[in-house]
Each structure stands twice: as C-alpha cells, then as structure tokens.
N, C-alpha and C positions, 0 to 999 in steps of 0.2 A: 191129668193134672200132677204135678207134684210133690210129694208128702214132704215134711218136715219131720223128721225122727230125732225126739232127743232123749239122750241117756244121760243119767250117773250114774258113775262109777266109785268106789271105796280107794280101788288102788289103779295108778298109772297102770302097771300093767296088762288089766282087765281091757281098759280105755283104749291100750292100744293096742292091742291084740281087733281089737272092735275094729279099729281101722283099718288093719291091715287087713281084715275079712273083709271089710267092703268095698276095698280098690284092688287087691288080688284075688279074692275067688270069686266076686259077685264083677268086677269091671265099674265100679263107680268112681269115675273122674274125683281125681284127691282135691279138684279145686272147690269139689261141691260136699266135702265132709270138715269141720272145724276140731279139734281137741283143744281143750281149757281149762282152768281152775273153774269154780264153780262162780266162788269170790273175786274180791280185789286184788288176794294174795294168791302168789306165785304158791301151789303145792303138789307134792305127788301121791296127796288122796289119804283119808281117813284112817286105813289099816297098812301096816307094814309090810311089804313085798319085797319080790323080786332081790338084785343089788342092799336094796334098803336092810333087808332080813340079816344078811350076815353083818352091819355095822351097829343095827341093835342086840346082837349075839354076843358083841362083843364089848358092851357095854356104850355107843356112843350113840347118841340121837340124831339122825338126820336131820338136815336143815326143810324147811315146807311139812314135813309129815303132821298127819290129821289137821290139819288146815283146811280143810273141805274136800267133796268131792270135785272127781274129774268128770265134764261132760265134754258128749260125743255128739254134736248135732250133726246130718246126714239130708240133704236134698237127693229124696230118691223118686224116681220116675214109676208109677203105678206097676210096672210088669215085675219089681225088683224090693215092691215094699215086701210079699213077706217072705222072702229070704232073707231081707234084711233085716227085719225085728228078729229073724233066729239066730244072727249073727248075734246082736246084743244081746238076746237071751242068751247064747251059748257062752257068752264071756261072759257071765257073771252081773247083768246092769242091775241095779240096784232100784232103781225109778226108771219108769218109762213113759216118754207120752209122744202124741202122733199128731200132726194137726194138717191140715192142707196150707198150700204156699198159698 
C-alpha cells in the first residue's frame, strides 16, 4: 500500500532538492510528488537561501521570503519508503510526517 510522506522545509532550495532526489535518484513519477507553500500565500520559505541570499546581501528584501514553509508531499510505494525518507532527511527537512494512503 502506498505511503504518503509529507515534509516541511524552511527553504525552497531544500524542497526542490528533495523533489529532484525522489524523481531522479529513486525513479518516482513526478505526478506523485507535489511541492507547495504551507499557507495560502506564495512563499520561498522561512530562511533566505539560493539566489535570494545575494539580494539580501545587496540590501533588497525578496518577495515571499519568510511567508511560510514549503511543503513536499510524495506518494511512495512500500519498496521506496526508506529511500524516500532518507532523501527528505538528507535535504534538511524541518518536519516529517508519514501516513498510509
């Protein structure tokens, strides 16, 4: 039975890296992975990272920063659960939940 793994990330970069690991390294169908803002507003996460860091260093405030965490939700078959959980952890997941589909 497929498992639903939901991870909450403080940066968009970490969330995107998780998606890439799931799809490219573990062969998970991209249609079974969703990435979205935790709340109703668009967000780039709660921590400045990636390209936003250069903007902040220059004194600019990037839009969407610190508006909420990024959520990655993946539907994973039993044989990939441990590998998928490892990818979430490797990519600095802040909070992790797992449930049966």
